N, C-alpha and C positions, 0 to 999 in steps of 0.2 A: 332594533335590527340595523345592522350595518347597511349603508347605501353605497353601491359601487356604480360609478358613472361609466357609460360606454359612449364614446364620441362617434358621431356619424359625419363623415366627410363626403363630398361628391365622389362617387365611385367606390365607397366602402361596400364590401360584399359580406363580411362576416360579423357585422355589428349585432344582428339578431342572434346569431349563434353564440356570441360572447355574452349577450344578455341572458340567454337561456342557461349558459354555464354558471353565471353568477347566481341565478335563481336556484339551480340544482344544488349549489353549494350552501344555500341557506341565507343568502343576502338578498337585498332588494336592488334590482337593476334600475338605473336612472338614465334615460336617454338624454344625451347632451348633443347640441348642434354646433357645428364648426363655426358658424357665423356669429354666435353669441359669445360674449366674454364671461359668462356666468358658469361656474362649476356647480351651482345649485347646492352648495354645502355638503357634497358627497365626501365619503370617508376614503375613497380610493378611486382610481380611474383606469380604464382599459382603452387603449388605442387599438382598434381591430384591424384585421387584414383586409385586403382589397387592392384596388388600383386607383387611389385617390387622384383626382384630376387627370385620369388616364395615364399616370406616370410620365406626363410630359415634363420636359426639362431633365429631371431626374426623379426616380421613385421617391416619393415623400417630400420632395423639395417645395412644391407649391403649398402643400398643407402646413408646412412649418410656419407659414406666414398667416395662417388663419387666426382670427381674433381670439378664439378660445385657447390657442397655444400660448399666447402671452400670459394669460391667467394660469395655465397649467405649468409653465416653466417656473413661475414664481412660487406656486404651491409645491411643486416637486422639490425645489431648492429649500423649501421650508420643511420638507419631510413627508409630504403626501405620497402614499404608495401609488406607483404608476407602472403599468404593464403595457409594453408595446409588442404586438404580435405581427410578424411579417411586415406588412406595410407600416404598421405602427412602430416597429423597430426602426425601419428606415426613417420615419418622421423623427423619432427620438435622436437618431444620429444627426439628422439635418439641423435640429435645434441645439445640438451639442450637449443635450442632457446625457447622452452616452457617447463614448469614444468610437472612432473608426467610421467606416463608410461601407456602402453596399454597391457592388457592380454586378454586371451580368454573370451568370454561371459560366464556368469554364467551357462547357460544351455549347454555350450560346443557345440553349433551348430551355423550354419550360420543364421543370422537374415536378413530378407528382408521384409520391410514394409514401408508404408507411415507414417512418424513419425511427431508428433506434438512437437514443441519446444517453449519454452518461452524465449523471448529476455530479457536478464539481463543487458547488457552493450551496449549502443549506442554511445560510445565515441571512438570507434576504426575506423581505416581507412576503414574497411570492413563492418561496421554496422551502420554508422551514419544516414542512410536513414530509419532505423527502429524506432519504438517507444518502450520505456522501458515497459515491461509487455505484449507487443504484442505477440500473438501466431501465429506461421507460420507452414506450413506443407511442408516437403521435404522428399524425399526418404532416407531410411537408409538401408545399405547392407554391412554387415561385419561379421567376425568371431572373430577377435581379437579387439573388440571394447569397452571392459570394461576399463574405465579410473580409474587409481588408483594413490594414492600418500599417503605419511605419514600424520598424523593428523596435524602436524605443517605446512606442505606445503598447505594442504587444508585450514587451518585457514588463512594462508597468502593470498591465492587466494581469499577467501571470504572477508577478511578485506580490501584488496586493490581494490576490485571491478573487479577482473580479470576473474571472471566467466562470459562468454559472453552468453552462452545458457544452459538451463536445459531441460532435457527430461520431457515431460508431460506423465507420465506412463513409468517408467524406463524399457527399453527393454533388458538391458544387464548387469545390476548390477553395473553400474558406480557409484563411490562414490559421494554421495550428489547429485545424478541425473545430474551430469555434462556432458554436450554434447559438449561443446566448451569453450576454454579459450583464453586469450591473454597474451602477455608479459606486463611488467610494462609500457612501452612506448606507447602501443596500436597500433603499426604498424604490429605486427605479430599475426595472429589469426589462430587457428586450431580447427576443429570440425570433428566429425565422420560422420554425415549425409551429403547428397550430394545436395547442392544448385544448381549445374550445371544441374541437372536433373529436375529442376522446374523453367524454365525460359521463357516458351512460352505456350500459350493456346493450349489445345489438346494433350500436351505431358507432362506427369507427373501429379501429384495431384494438382498443383497450379502453379502460376508464382511467388511465394514468394521468390524464390532463386535469381531472377534477381537483386534485390537490393544489394546483396553482390558485384556484379561486377560494378553496376552503382555507388555505394558508393566509390569504389576504383577509378573509373574514375574521379569523382568530387574531391576526395582527392588529386589525382595526379595533376589535373589541378590547384587546389588551391595552391599547393606547387610549381608550375612551375614559 
């Protein structure tokens, strides 16, 4: 059975939800602690949503210096599948595993809604069970969710097909409607919406998010 780690930082809110999503997808969730430098031999890692360290300094900035992130950066650069959700995406940007940065939403308020996304890239470890152009609905909840980057970086993301999701109806001012991106290798993905809150009937707006975790499961089994 594939083992997918879920990192808990001080202020993580959605680590248990992410672990539940991993379990529902058929993998074994493994709790990882921010102050440890061990990844416990897992096959993939999820950085969950929340407000690590209270979002002091910048959202995700302090967590990027956690001991486990040193190990994770090395493992991600070696090909380990990594998913950053909301605060996890912010942390991945702060560690430069992903391009760009996050700032406050254009309306300067917290946004909480069921958000429609369009799938742009199905070649990553986390999205290969989706169809290009497919629209999915998952919850969105953030205050620092506006994705920004300079024009050359945005052009590079577009030109290399590294935009993974776009908002259908931009809720926060993100450049070019970008909701999620990947690295060049396709093993690291970050997005602001929350797929872990859309994994089972009757809880959340859909079950569209489950395929993030089942995609990682099959990707890790294929690489075993």
